[in-house]
FILUMBA-183274 format. One record per residue: chain; x, y, z of N, C-alpha, C, O in turn; residue in one letter; residue number from 1. Coordinates in nm, 2 decimals. Layout:
TORBA   chain      n.X      n.Y      n.Z     ca.X     ca.Y     ca.Z      c.X      c.Y      c.Z      o.X      o.Y      o.Z   resn   resi
TORBA       A        X        Y        Z        X        Y        Z        X        Y        Z        X        Y        Z      A    NUM
...
REM end
This chain:
TORBA   chain      n.X      n.Y      n.Z     ca.X     ca.Y     ca.Z      c.X      c.Y      c.Z      o.X      o.Y      o.Z   resn   resi
TORBA       A    -0.11    -1.31    -0.29     0.01    -1.27    -0.24     0.08    -1.18    -0.34     0.08    -1.22    -0.46      X      1
TORBA       A     0.15    -1.07    -0.30     0.21    -0.98    -0.40     0.34    -1.03    -0.45     0.41    -1.11    -0.38      X      2
TORBA       A     0.38    -0.99    -0.57     0.51    -1.02    -0.62     0.62    -0.94    -0.55     0.61    -0.82    -0.54      X      3
TORBA       A     0.72    -1.01    -0.50     0.83    -0.94    -0.43     0.90    -0.85    -0.53     0.89    -0.87    -0.66      X      4
TORBA       A     0.96    -0.74    -0.49     1.03    -0.65    -0.57     1.18    -0.66    -0.57     1.25    -0.60    -0.64      X      5
TORBA       A     1.23    -0.75    -0.47     1.37    -0.76    -0.45     1.40    -0.88    -0.37     1.32    -0.92    -0.28      X      6
TORBA       A     1.51    -0.95    -0.41     1.55    -1.07    -0.32     1.58    -1.19    -0.40     1.59    -1.19    -0.52      X      7
TORBA       A     1.60    -1.30    -0.33     1.64    -1.43    -0.38     1.51    -1.51    -0.42     1.42    -1.53    -0.34      X      8
TORBA       A     1.51    -1.55    -0.55     1.40    -1.63    -0.61     1.45    -1.77    -0.63     1.53    -1.80    -0.72      X      9
TORBA       A     1.41    -1.86    -0.54     1.46    -2.00    -0.54     1.37    -2.08    -0.64     1.25    -2.06    -0.65      X     10
TORBA       A     1.44    -2.17    -0.72     1.37    -2.26    -0.81     1.41    -2.40    -0.78     1.53    -2.43    -0.76      X     11
TORBA       A     1.31    -2.48    -0.77     1.33    -2.62    -0.72     1.43    -2.70    -0.81     1.43    -2.68    -0.93      X     12
TORBA       A     1.50    -2.78    -0.74     1.59    -2.88    -0.81     1.53    -3.02    -0.78     1.53    -3.07    -0.67      X     13
TORBA       A     1.47    -3.08    -0.89     1.39    -3.20    -0.86     1.45    -3.33    -0.92     1.40    -3.44    -0.88      X     14
TORBA       A     1.55    -3.32    -1.01     1.60    -3.45    -1.07     1.65    -3.54    -0.97     1.73    -3.51    -0.89      X     15
TORBA       A     1.60    -3.67    -0.98     1.65    -3.78    -0.89     1.63    -3.75    -0.75     1.71    -3.81    -0.66      X     16
TORBA       A     1.53    -3.67    -0.71     1.51    -3.64    -0.57     1.36    -3.68    -0.54     1.27    -3.67    -0.62      X     17
TORBA       A     1.35    -3.74    -0.42     1.21    -3.77    -0.37     1.14    -3.65    -0.33     1.20    -3.54    -0.31      X     18
TORBA       A     1.01    -3.66    -0.32     0.92    -3.54    -0.28     0.96    -3.50    -0.14     0.97    -3.38    -0.12      X     19
TORBA       A     0.99    -3.59    -0.05     1.03    -3.55     0.08     1.16    -3.47     0.08     1.18    -3.37     0.16      X     20
TORBA       A     1.26    -3.51     0.00     1.38    -3.44    -0.01     1.36    -3.30    -0.07     1.42    -3.20    -0.01      X     21
TORBA       A     1.28    -3.29    -0.17     1.25    -3.15    -0.23     1.18    -3.06    -0.12     1.22    -2.95    -0.11      X     22
TORBA       A     1.09    -3.12    -0.05     1.02    -3.04     0.05     1.11    -2.99     0.16     1.11    -2.88     0.20      X     23
TORBA       A     1.20    -3.09     0.20     1.30    -3.05     0.31     1.39    -2.94     0.26     1.42    -2.85     0.33      X     24
TORBA       A     1.44    -2.95     0.14     1.54    -2.86     0.08     1.47    -2.72     0.07     1.53    -2.62     0.10      X     25
TORBA       A     1.35    -2.72     0.02     1.28    -2.59     0.00     1.25    -2.53     0.13     1.27    -2.40     0.14      X     26
TORBA       A     1.21    -2.60     0.23     1.19    -2.55     0.36     1.32    -2.48     0.41     1.31    -2.37     0.47      X     27
TORBA       A     1.43    -2.54     0.39     1.56    -2.48     0.44     1.59    -2.36     0.36     1.64    -2.26     0.42      X     28
TORBA       A     1.56    -2.35     0.23     1.59    -2.23     0.15     1.50    -2.12     0.20     1.54    -2.00     0.20      X     29
TORBA       A     1.38    -2.15     0.23     1.29    -2.04     0.28     1.33    -1.99     0.42     1.33    -1.87     0.44      X     30
TORBA       A     1.38    -2.08     0.50     1.44    -2.04     0.63     1.56    -1.94     0.60     1.58    -1.85     0.68      X     31
TORBA       A     1.63    -1.97     0.50     1.75    -1.90     0.47     1.72    -1.76     0.41     1.81    -1.67     0.40      X     32
TORBA       A     1.60    -1.74     0.36     1.56    -1.60     0.32     1.51    -1.59     0.18     1.50    -1.47     0.13      X     33
TORBA       A     1.49    -1.70     0.11     1.43    -1.68    -0.03     1.29    -1.61    -0.02     1.21    -1.64     0.07      X     34
TORBA       A     1.27    -1.52    -0.11     1.14    -1.44    -0.11     1.03    -1.49    -0.20     0.92    -1.45    -0.19      X     35
TORBA       A     1.07    -1.58    -0.29     0.97    -1.64    -0.38     1.03    -1.78    -0.42     1.15    -1.80    -0.43      X     36
TORBA       A     0.93    -1.87    -0.45     0.97    -2.01    -0.49     0.90    -2.04    -0.62     0.78    -2.02    -0.64      X     37
TORBA       A     0.98    -2.10    -0.71     0.92    -2.16    -0.84     0.93    -2.31    -0.83     1.04    -2.36    -0.81      X     38
TORBA       A     0.82    -2.38    -0.85     0.82    -2.52    -0.87     0.85    -2.55    -1.01     0.76    -2.54    -1.10      X     39
TORBA       A     0.97    -2.60    -1.04     1.01    -2.64    -1.18     1.04    -2.78    -1.18     1.13    -2.83    -1.10      X     40
TORBA       A     0.98    -2.86    -1.27     1.00    -3.00    -1.27     0.98    -3.05    -1.41     0.87    -3.06    -1.46      X     41
TORBA       A     1.09    -3.08    -1.48     1.09    -3.12    -1.62     1.04    -3.27    -1.64     1.01    -3.31    -1.75      X     42
TORBA       A     1.04    -3.35    -1.53     1.00    -3.49    -1.54     0.91    -3.52    -1.42     0.94    -3.60    -1.34      X     43
TORBA       A     0.79    -3.45    -1.42     0.71    -3.46    -1.30     0.64    -3.59    -1.28     0.59    -3.66    -1.37      X     44
TORBA       A     0.65    -3.64    -1.15     0.57    -3.75    -1.11     0.51    -3.71    -0.98     0.58    -3.67    -0.88      X     45
TORBA       A     0.38    -3.72    -0.97     0.31    -3.67    -0.85     0.32    -3.52    -0.83     0.32    -3.47    -0.72      X     46
TORBA       A     0.31    -3.45    -0.94     0.33    -3.30    -0.94     0.22    -3.23    -0.86     0.25    -3.14    -0.78      X     47
TORBA       A     0.10    -3.28    -0.87    -0.01    -3.21    -0.80     0.01    -3.22    -0.65     0.00    -3.11    -0.58      X     48
TORBA       A     0.04    -3.33    -0.59     0.05    -3.35    -0.45     0.17    -3.27    -0.40     0.17    -3.21    -0.29      X     49
TORBA       A     0.28    -3.28    -0.47     0.41    -3.21    -0.43     0.38    -3.06    -0.44     0.42    -2.98    -0.35      X     50
TORBA       A     0.32    -3.01    -0.54     0.29    -2.86    -0.55     0.21    -2.81    -0.44     0.23    -2.71    -0.39      X     51
TORBA       A     0.11    -2.90    -0.40     0.02    -2.86    -0.29     0.10    -2.85    -0.16     0.08    -2.76    -0.08      X     52
TORBA       A     0.19    -2.94    -0.14     0.28    -2.94    -0.02     0.37    -2.82    -0.02     0.39    -2.75     0.08      X     53
TORBA       A     0.42    -2.79    -0.14     0.51    -2.67    -0.15     0.43    -2.54    -0.12     0.49    -2.45    -0.06      X     54
TORBA       A     0.31    -2.54    -0.17     0.23    -2.42    -0.15     0.20    -2.40     0.00     0.21    -2.28     0.05      X     55
TORBA       A     0.18    -2.50     0.07     0.15    -2.49     0.22     0.28    -2.44     0.29     0.27    -2.35     0.38      X     56
TORBA       A     0.40    -2.49     0.25     0.52    -2.45     0.32     0.55    -2.30     0.28     0.59    -2.22     0.37      X     57
TORBA       A     0.53    -2.27     0.16     0.56    -2.13     0.11     0.47    -2.03     0.19     0.52    -1.93     0.24      X     58
TORBA       A     0.34    -2.06     0.21     0.25    -1.97     0.28     0.28    -1.97     0.43     0.25    -1.86     0.49      X     59
TORBA       A     0.34    -2.07     0.48     0.38    -2.07     0.62     0.49    -1.96     0.64     0.51    -1.91     0.75      X     60
TORBA       A     0.57    -1.94     0.53     0.68    -1.84     0.54     0.64    -1.71     0.47     0.73    -1.63     0.45      X     61
TORBA       A     0.51    -1.70     0.44     0.46    -1.57     0.37     0.54    -1.55     0.24     0.58    -1.44     0.20      X     62
TORBA       A     0.56    -1.66     0.16     0.64    -1.65     0.03     0.54    -1.70    -0.08     0.48    -1.81    -0.06      X     63
TORBA       A     0.54    -1.64    -0.19     0.45    -1.69    -0.30     0.51    -1.81    -0.37     0.64    -1.82    -0.38      X     64
TORBA       A     0.42    -1.90    -0.41     0.46    -2.01    -0.50     0.42    -1.99    -0.64     0.31    -1.96    -0.67      X     65
TORBA       A     0.52    -2.00    -0.73     0.50    -1.99    -0.87     0.52    -2.13    -0.94     0.61    -2.20    -0.90      X     66
TORBA       A     0.43    -2.16    -1.03     0.45    -2.29    -1.10     0.51    -2.26    -1.24     0.47    -2.17    -1.31      X     67
TORBA       A     0.62    -2.34    -1.27     0.68    -2.32    -1.40     0.61    -2.38    -1.51     0.57    -2.50    -1.50      X     68
TORBA       A     0.58    -2.31    -1.62     0.53    -2.37    -1.75     0.38    -2.40    -1.75     0.32    -2.40    -1.86      X     69
TORBA       A     0.32    -2.44    -1.64     0.20    -2.51    -1.64     0.08    -2.43    -1.58     0.06    -2.43    -1.46      X     70
TORBA       A     0.01    -2.36    -1.66    -0.10    -2.28    -1.62    -0.21    -2.36    -1.55    -0.26    -2.33    -1.45      X     71
TORBA       A    -0.24    -2.48    -1.61    -0.34    -2.57    -1.55    -0.31    -2.62    -1.42    -0.39    -2.62    -1.33      X     72
TORBA       A    -0.18    -2.66    -1.40    -0.14    -2.71    -1.26    -0.15    -2.59    -1.16    -0.19    -2.61    -1.05      X     73
TORBA       A    -0.10    -2.47    -1.20    -0.11    -2.36    -1.11    -0.25    -2.33    -1.07    -0.28    -2.30    -0.95      X     74
TORBA       A    -0.35    -2.35    -1.16    -0.49    -2.33    -1.13    -0.54    -2.44    -1.03    -0.61    -2.41    -0.94      X     75
TORBA       A    -0.50    -2.56    -1.06    -0.54    -2.68    -0.98    -0.50    -2.66    -0.83    -0.57    -2.69    -0.74      X     76
TORBA       A    -0.37    -2.62    -0.82    -0.31    -2.61    -0.69    -0.35    -2.49    -0.61    -0.35    -2.48    -0.49      X     77
TORBA       A    -0.40    -2.38    -0.68    -0.43    -2.26    -0.62    -0.30    -2.18    -0.59    -0.29    -2.11    -0.49      X     78
TORBA       A    -0.20    -2.20    -0.68    -0.07    -2.13    -0.66    -0.08    -1.98    -0.68    -0.18    -1.93    -0.73      X     79
TORBA       A     0.02    -1.91    -0.63     0.01    -1.77    -0.64     0.04    -1.71    -0.78     0.01    -1.59    -0.81      X     80
TORBA       A     0.09    -1.80    -0.87     0.12    -1.75    -1.00     0.19    -1.86    -1.09     0.20    -1.97    -1.05      X     81
TORBA       A     0.23    -1.81    -1.21     0.29    -1.90    -1.31     0.40    -1.83    -1.38     0.40    -1.71    -1.39      X     82
TORBA       A     0.50    -1.91    -1.42     0.61    -1.85    -1.50     0.60    -1.91    -1.64     0.59    -2.03    -1.66      X     83
TORBA       A     0.60    -1.82    -1.74     0.58    -1.86    -1.88     0.70    -1.85    -1.96     0.76    -1.74    -1.97      X     84
TORBA       A     0.74    -1.96    -2.03     0.84    -1.95    -2.13     0.78    -1.92    -2.27     0.66    -1.89    -2.28      X     85
TORBA       A     0.86    -1.94    -2.37     0.82    -1.90    -2.50     0.70    -1.98    -2.55     0.62    -1.93    -2.63      X     86
TORBA       A     0.68    -2.11    -2.51     0.58    -2.19    -2.56     0.48    -2.24    -2.46     0.42    -2.35    -2.47      X     87
TORBA       A     0.46    -2.16    -2.35     0.38    -2.20    -2.24     0.24    -2.14    -2.23     0.18    -2.14    -2.12      X     88
TORBA       A     0.20    -2.07    -2.33     0.07    -2.00    -2.32     0.09    -1.85    -2.29     0.21    -1.81    -2.26      X     89
TORBA       A    -0.01    -1.77    -2.30     0.00    -1.63    -2.29    -0.04    -1.57    -2.16    -0.10    -1.64    -2.08      X     90
TORBA       A    -0.01    -1.45    -2.14    -0.05    -1.38    -2.01    -0.20    -1.37    -2.00    -0.25    -1.39    -1.89      X     91
TORBA       A    -0.27    -1.34    -2.11    -0.41    -1.33    -2.10    -0.48    -1.47    -2.06    -0.57    -1.47    -1.97      X     92
TORBA       A    -0.43    -1.57    -2.11    -0.47    -1.71    -2.08    -0.45    -1.74    -1.93    -0.53    -1.79    -1.86      X     93
TORBA       A    -0.33    -1.70    -1.88    -0.30    -1.72    -1.74    -0.39    -1.64    -1.65    -0.43    -1.69    -1.55      X     94
TORBA       A    -0.41    -1.52    -1.69    -0.50    -1.43    -1.60    -0.64    -1.49    -1.60    -0.71    -1.49    -1.49      X     95
TORBA       A    -0.69    -1.54    -1.71    -0.82    -1.60    -1.72    -0.83    -1.72    -1.62    -0.93    -1.73    -1.55      X     96
TORBA       A    -0.73    -1.80    -1.61    -0.73    -1.92    -1.53    -0.70    -1.88    -1.38    -0.77    -1.94    -1.29      X     97
TORBA       A    -0.61    -1.80    -1.36    -0.56    -1.77    -1.22    -0.61    -1.65    -1.16    -0.59    -1.63    -1.04      X     98
TORBA       A    -0.67    -1.56    -1.23    -0.73    -1.44    -1.17    -0.64    -1.32    -1.18    -0.52    -1.32    -1.22      X     99
TORBA       A    -0.70    -1.20    -1.16    -0.64    -1.08    -1.18    -0.52    -1.05    -1.09    -0.43    -0.98    -1.13      X    100
TORBA       A    -0.52    -1.12    -0.97    -0.41    -1.09    -0.88    -0.29    -1.19    -0.89    -0.20    -1.17    -0.81      X    101
TORBA       A    -0.30    -1.28    -0.98    -0.19    -1.38    -0.99    -0.06    -1.31    -1.03    -0.06    -1.21    -1.10      X    102
TORBA       A     0.05    -1.37    -0.98     0.18    -1.33    -1.02     0.21    -1.40    -1.15     0.21    -1.53    -1.16      X    103
TORBA       A     0.24    -1.33    -1.26     0.28    -1.39    -1.39     0.41    -1.34    -1.43     0.43    -1.22    -1.46      X    104
TORBA       A     0.51    -1.43    -1.44     0.64    -1.40    -1.49     0.66    -1.45    -1.63     0.60    -1.55    -1.67      X    105
TORBA       A     0.75    -1.39    -1.70     0.77    -1.42    -1.84     0.92    -1.43    -1.87     1.00    -1.33    -1.84      X    106
TORBA       A     0.97    -1.54    -1.93     1.11    -1.55    -1.97     1.13    -1.46    -2.10     1.05    -1.47    -2.20      X    107
TORBA       A     1.23    -1.38    -2.09     1.26    -1.29    -2.21     1.40    -1.31    -2.26     1.44    -1.24    -2.36      X    108
TORBA       A     1.47    -1.41    -2.21     1.60    -1.45    -2.26     1.69    -1.33    -2.27     1.75    -1.29    -2.16      X    109
TORBA       A     1.72    -1.28    -2.38     1.80    -1.16    -2.39     1.74    -1.05    -2.48     1.81    -0.97    -2.54      X    110
TORBA       A     1.60    -1.05    -2.48     1.53    -0.97    -2.57     1.45    -0.86    -2.50     1.35    -0.89    -2.43      X    111
TORBA       A     1.49    -0.74    -2.51     1.41    -0.63    -2.45     1.27    -0.62    -2.51     1.18    -0.58    -2.44      X    112
TORBA       A     1.26    -0.65    -2.64     1.13    -0.64    -2.70     1.03    -0.73    -2.64     0.91    -0.69    -2.61      X    113
TORBA       A     1.07    -0.85    -2.60     0.98    -0.94    -2.53     0.94    -0.89    -2.40     0.83    -0.90    -2.35      X    114
TORBA       A     1.04    -0.83    -2.33     1.01    -0.77    -2.19     0.91    -0.65    -2.20     0.82    -0.64    -2.12      X    115
TORBA       A     0.93    -0.57    -2.30     0.83    -0.46    -2.32     0.69    -0.51    -2.35     0.60    -0.45    -2.30      X    116
TORBA       A     0.69    -0.61    -2.44     0.56    -0.67    -2.47     0.49    -0.73    -2.35     0.37    -0.71    -2.32      X    117
TORBA       A     0.57    -0.80    -2.27     0.52    -0.86    -2.15     0.47    -0.76    -2.05     0.36    -0.78    -1.99      X    118
TORBA       A     0.54    -0.65    -2.03     0.49    -0.54    -1.94     0.36    -0.48    -1.99     0.27    -0.46    -1.91      X    119
TORBA       A     0.35    -0.46    -2.12     0.23    -0.40    -2.18     0.11    -0.50    -2.16     0.00    -0.45    -2.13      X    120
TORBA       A     0.14    -0.63    -2.16     0.03    -0.73    -2.15     0.00    -0.76    -2.00    -0.10    -0.84    -1.98      X    121
TORBA       A     0.07    -0.70    -1.91     0.03    -0.72    -1.77     0.11    -0.81    -1.69     0.07    -0.86    -1.59      X    122
TORBA       A     0.24    -0.85    -1.74     0.32    -0.94    -1.66     0.36    -0.87    -1.53     0.37    -0.75    -1.51      X    123
TORBA       A     0.38    -0.96    -1.43     0.42    -0.91    -1.29     0.57    -0.89    -1.28     0.62    -0.80    -1.21      X    124
TORBA       A     0.64    -0.97    -1.36     0.79    -0.96    -1.36     0.84    -1.02    -1.49     0.77    -1.10    -1.56      X    125
TORBA       A     0.96    -0.98    -1.53     1.03    -1.05    -1.65     1.16    -1.10    -1.60     1.22    -1.06    -1.51      X    126
TORBA       A     1.20    -1.21    -1.67     1.33    -1.27    -1.64     1.42    -1.28    -1.76     1.38    -1.31    -1.87      X    127
TORBA       A     1.55    -1.24    -1.74     1.65    -1.25    -1.84     1.76    -1.35    -1.80     1.78    -1.37    -1.69      X    128
TORBA       A     1.81    -1.42    -1.90     1.92    -1.51    -1.87     1.93    -1.62    -1.98     1.84    -1.63    -2.07      X    129
TORBA       A     2.04    -1.70    -1.98     2.13    -1.72    -1.87     2.25    -1.62    -1.87     2.30    -1.59    -1.98      X    130
TORBA       A     2.29    -1.58    -1.76     2.41    -1.49    -1.75     2.54    -1.56    -1.74     2.64    -1.50    -1.78      X    131
TORBA       A     2.54    -1.67    -1.68     2.67    -1.75    -1.66     2.64    -1.89    -1.70     2.52    -1.93    -1.70      X    132
TORBA       A     2.74    -1.97    -1.72     2.72    -2.12    -1.75     2.63    -2.18    -1.64     2.65    -2.16    -1.53      X    133
TORBA       A     2.54    -2.27    -1.69     2.44    -2.32    -1.59     2.42    -2.47    -1.62     2.40    -2.51    -1.74      X    134
TORBA       A     2.43    -2.55    -1.52     2.41    -2.70    -1.53     2.26    -2.73    -1.55     2.23    -2.83    -1.61      X    135
TORBA       A     2.17    -2.64    -1.50     2.03    -2.66    -1.52     1.98    -2.63    -1.66     1.89    -2.69    -1.71      X    136
TORBA       A     2.05    -2.53    -1.72     2.01    -2.49    -1.86     2.14    -2.48    -1.94     2.17    -2.37    -1.99      X    137
TORBA       A     2.21    -2.59    -1.97     2.33    -2.59    -2.04     2.33    -2.54    -2.18     2.43    -2.49    -2.23      X    138
TORBA       A     2.21    -2.55    -2.24     2.20    -2.52    -2.38     2.13    -2.38    -2.40     2.12    -2.33    -2.52      X    139
TORBA       A     2.10    -2.31    -2.29     2.03    -2.18    -2.30     2.13    -2.08    -2.36     2.25    -2.08    -2.33      X    140
TORBA       A     2.07    -1.99    -2.45     2.16    -1.89    -2.51     2.20    -1.79    -2.40     2.12    -1.76    -2.31      X    141
TORBA       A     2.32    -1.74    -2.41     2.37    -1.64    -2.31     2.30    -1.51    -2.32     2.26    -1.47    -2.43      X    142
TORBA       A     2.28    -1.44    -2.21     2.23    -1.31    -2.20     2.34    -1.21    -2.17     2.44    -1.25    -2.11      X    143
TORBA       A     2.32    -1.08    -2.20     2.42    -0.98    -2.19     2.38    -0.89    -2.07     2.27    -0.85    -2.05      X    144
TORBA       A     2.48    -0.86    -1.99     2.46    -0.77    -1.87     2.40    -0.64    -1.92     2.33    -0.57    -1.84      X    145
TORBA       A     2.44    -0.60    -2.04     2.38    -0.47    -2.09     2.23    -0.47    -2.10     2.17    -0.37    -2.09      X    146
TORBA       A     2.17    -0.59    -2.12     2.03    -0.60    -2.13     1.97    -0.56    -1.99     1.86    -0.49    -1.99      X    147
TORBA       A     2.03    -0.59    -1.88     1.98    -0.55    -1.75     1.99    -0.40    -1.74     1.90    -0.34    -1.68      X    148
TORBA       A     2.09    -0.34    -1.79     2.10    -0.19    -1.78     1.99    -0.13    -1.86     1.93    -0.03    -1.82      X    149
TORBA       A     1.96    -0.18    -1.98     1.85    -0.13    -2.06     1.72    -0.15    -1.98     1.63    -0.06    -1.98      X    150
TORBA       A     1.70    -0.27    -1.92     1.57    -0.30    -1.85     1.55    -0.21    -1.74     1.43    -0.17    -1.71      X    151
TORBA       A     1.66    -0.17    -1.67     1.64    -0.08    -1.55     1.57     0.05    -1.59     1.49     0.10    -1.51      X    152
TORBA       A     1.61     0.10    -1.70     1.55     0.23    -1.74     1.42     0.22    -1.82     1.34     0.31    -1.82      X    153
TORBA       A     1.39     0.10    -1.88     1.28     0.09    -1.97     1.16     0.02    -1.90     1.04     0.04    -1.95      X    154
TORBA       A     1.18    -0.05    -1.79     1.07    -0.13    -1.73     1.03    -0.07    -1.59     1.11    -0.02    -1.52      X    155
TORBA       A     0.90    -0.09    -1.56     0.85    -0.05    -1.43     0.82    -0.17    -1.34     0.78    -0.16    -1.23      X    156
TORBA       A     0.83    -0.29    -1.40     0.81    -0.42    -1.32     0.94    -0.48    -1.28     1.05    -0.45    -1.34      X    157
TORBA       A     0.94    -0.57    -1.18     1.07    -0.63    -1.13     1.14    -0.71    -1.24     1.07    -0.77    -1.33      X    158
TORBA       A     1.27    -0.70    -1.24     1.36    -0.77    -1.34     1.43    -0.88    -1.27     1.50    -0.86    -1.17      X    159
TORBA       A     1.42    -1.00    -1.32     1.48    -1.12    -1.26     1.60    -1.16    -1.35     1.58    -1.17    -1.47      X    160
TORBA       A     1.71    -1.19    -1.29     1.83    -1.25    -1.36     1.84    -1.40    -1.32     1.82    -1.43    -1.21      X    161
TORBA       A     1.87    -1.48    -1.42     1.88    -1.63    -1.40     2.00    -1.68    -1.48     2.04    -1.63    -1.58      X    162
TORBA       A     2.06    -1.79    -1.43     2.16    -1.87    -1.50     2.29    -1.86    -1.44     2.37    -1.77    -1.46      X    163
TORBA       A     2.33    -1.97    -1.37     2.46    -1.98    -1.31     2.50    -1.88    -1.21     2.62    -1.85    -1.19      X    164
TORBA       A     2.40    -1.82    -1.14     2.43    -1.71    -1.05     2.47    -1.77    -0.91     2.41    -1.86    -0.85      X    165
TORBA       A     2.58    -1.72    -0.86     2.64    -1.76    -0.73     2.65    -1.63    -0.65     2.65    -1.52    -0.70      X    166
TORBA       A     2.67    -1.65    -0.51     2.69    -1.53    -0.43     2.81    -1.45    -0.48     2.82    -1.33    -0.46      X    167
TORBA       A     2.91    -1.52    -0.54     3.03    -1.45    -0.59     3.01    -1.36    -0.71     3.08    -1.27    -0.73      X    168
TORBA       A     2.91    -1.39    -0.79     2.89    -1.32    -0.92     2.75    -1.24    -0.92     2.73    -1.17    -1.02      X    169
TORBA       A     2.67    -1.26    -0.82     2.54    -1.20    -0.82     2.54    -1.05    -0.81     2.45    -0.98    -0.87      X    170
TORBA       A     2.63    -0.99    -0.74     2.63    -0.85    -0.71     2.64    -0.77    -0.84     2.58    -0.66    -0.85      X    171
TORBA       A     2.72    -0.82    -0.94     2.73    -0.74    -1.06     2.60    -0.73    -1.14     2.57    -0.64    -1.21      X    172
TORBA       A     2.52    -0.84    -1.12     2.39    -0.84    -1.19     2.29    -0.74    -1.12     2.21    -0.67    -1.19      X    173
TORBA       A     2.30    -0.74    -0.99     2.21    -0.64    -0.92     2.26    -0.50    -0.95     2.17    -0.41    -0.96      X    174
TORBA       A     2.39    -0.47    -0.96     2.44    -0.34    -0.99     2.39    -0.30    -1.13     2.37    -0.18    -1.16      X    175
TORBA       A     2.38    -0.40    -1.22     2.35    -0.36    -1.36     2.20    -0.34    -1.37     2.16    -0.27    -1.47      X    176
TORBA       A     2.11    -0.39    -1.28     1.97    -0.36    -1.29     1.88    -0.47    -1.25     1.76    -0.45    -1.25      X    177
TORBA       A     1.93    -0.58    -1.22     1.84    -0.69    -1.17     1.78    -0.66    -1.03     1.85    -0.60    -0.95      X    178
TORBA       A     1.66    -0.69    -1.01     1.59    -0.68    -0.88     1.59    -0.81    -0.80     1.61    -0.81    -0.68      X    179
TORBA       A     1.58    -0.92    -0.87     1.58    -1.05    -0.81     1.68    -1.14    -0.88     1.70    -1.13    -1.00      X    180
TORBA       A     1.74    -1.23    -0.80     1.83    -1.33    -0.86     1.76    -1.47    -0.85     1.72    -1.51    -0.74      X    181
TORBA       A     1.74    -1.54    -0.96     1.67    -1.67    -0.96     1.78    -1.77    -0.96     1.87    -1.77    -1.05      X    182
TORBA       A     1.77    -1.87    -0.87     1.88    -1.96    -0.85     1.83    -2.11    -0.83     1.73    -2.13    -0.75      X    183
TORBA       A     1.89    -2.20    -0.89     1.87    -2.34    -0.87     1.99    -2.41    -0.80     1.99    -2.43    -0.68      X    184
TORBA       A     2.09    -2.44    -0.88     2.21    -2.51    -0.83     2.28    -2.44    -0.72     2.33    -2.50    -0.62      X    185
TORBA       A     2.29    -2.31    -0.73     2.36    -2.23    -0.62     2.30    -2.25    -0.49     2.37    -2.22    -0.39      X    186
TORBA       A     2.18    -2.28    -0.48     2.11    -2.31    -0.35     2.11    -2.46    -0.32     2.16    -2.50    -0.22      X    187
TORBA       A     2.07    -2.54    -0.42     2.03    -2.68    -0.39     2.15    -2.78    -0.42     2.13    -2.90    -0.39      X    188
TORBA       A     2.26    -2.73    -0.48     2.38    -2.82    -0.49     2.45    -2.82    -0.36     2.54    -2.91    -0.34      X    189
TORBA       A     2.41    -2.74    -0.26     2.49    -2.73    -0.14     2.38    -2.73    -0.02     2.27    -2.78    -0.04      X    190
TORBA       A     2.42    -2.68     0.09     2.32    -2.68     0.20     2.23    -2.56     0.18     2.28    -2.45     0.19      X    191
TORBA       A     2.10    -2.58     0.16     2.01    -2.48     0.11     2.00    -2.36     0.20     2.00    -2.24     0.16      X    192
TORBA       A     1.99    -2.38     0.33     1.97    -2.27     0.42     2.09    -2.17     0.42     2.07    -2.05     0.41      X    193
TORBA       A     2.21    -2.23     0.44     2.33    -2.15     0.44     2.35    -2.08     0.31     2.40    -1.97     0.30      X    194
TORBA       A     2.32    -2.15     0.20     2.34    -2.09     0.06     2.24    -1.97     0.05     2.29    -1.87     0.00      X    195
TORBA       A     2.12    -1.99     0.09     2.02    -1.88     0.07     2.07    -1.76     0.15     2.05    -1.64     0.11      X    196
TORBA       A     2.12    -1.78     0.27     2.17    -1.67     0.35     2.28    -1.60     0.29     2.30    -1.48     0.30      X    197
TORBA       A     2.37    -1.67     0.21     2.48    -1.61     0.14     2.43    -1.52     0.03     2.49    -1.41     0.01      X    198
TORBA       A     2.33    -1.56    -0.04     2.27    -1.47    -0.14     2.20    -1.35    -0.07     2.21    -1.24    -0.12      X    199
TORBA       A     2.14    -1.37     0.04     2.06    -1.27     0.11     2.15    -1.15     0.14     2.10    -1.03     0.14      X    200
TORBA       A     2.27    -1.18     0.17     2.36    -1.06     0.21     2.38    -0.97     0.09     2.42    -0.85     0.11      X    201
TORBA       A     2.36    -1.02    -0.04     2.38    -0.93    -0.15     2.27    -0.82    -0.16     2.29    -0.72    -0.22      X    202
TORBA       A     2.16    -0.84    -0.09     2.05    -0.75    -0.09     2.04    -0.65     0.02     1.96    -0.57     0.03      X    203
TORBA       A     2.14    -0.66     0.11     2.14    -0.58     0.23     2.21    -0.45     0.20     2.22    -0.36     0.29      X    204
REM end
């Protein structure tokens, strides 16, 4: 499955939630219009079976499933790709495990140099953030909207913005150069289908 070039990128909210709840919420977000899903779980229990279920639901909606941090799990599940942070292995390693067509995203925080390196090494997309205060990543260093403006002119791959993004503040990130908005709490702290629809209007 190809990497989307624009739209809402939903990231799972898993803390203190059962697998059934996660699956139900993800299904609602996909109905609402999310174009890509990342399975992010910092305290995984039963990750393999949950990831397989999420993959099935994603493919029913023609949406790619990306696994956060874990190249091996992405390979086991047959996911569409992986998202790599600073300490999660390299793009070449991910391609070796997941194949030439896998979607590989790279966290670049607020650093254009990391994004340019990732593009050279064959990343499918890069992510910058956090742009606003975030309960999911409260200690993450802030990113500058000016970085998105630089990315727009310097990069040929999709640019993802993440961190505290709401329907009320997302438009300024898209105007600055983001192609996709990656969201956790803004979707899953509320009713996911209606929340996803609110973000979707930003892309019309």
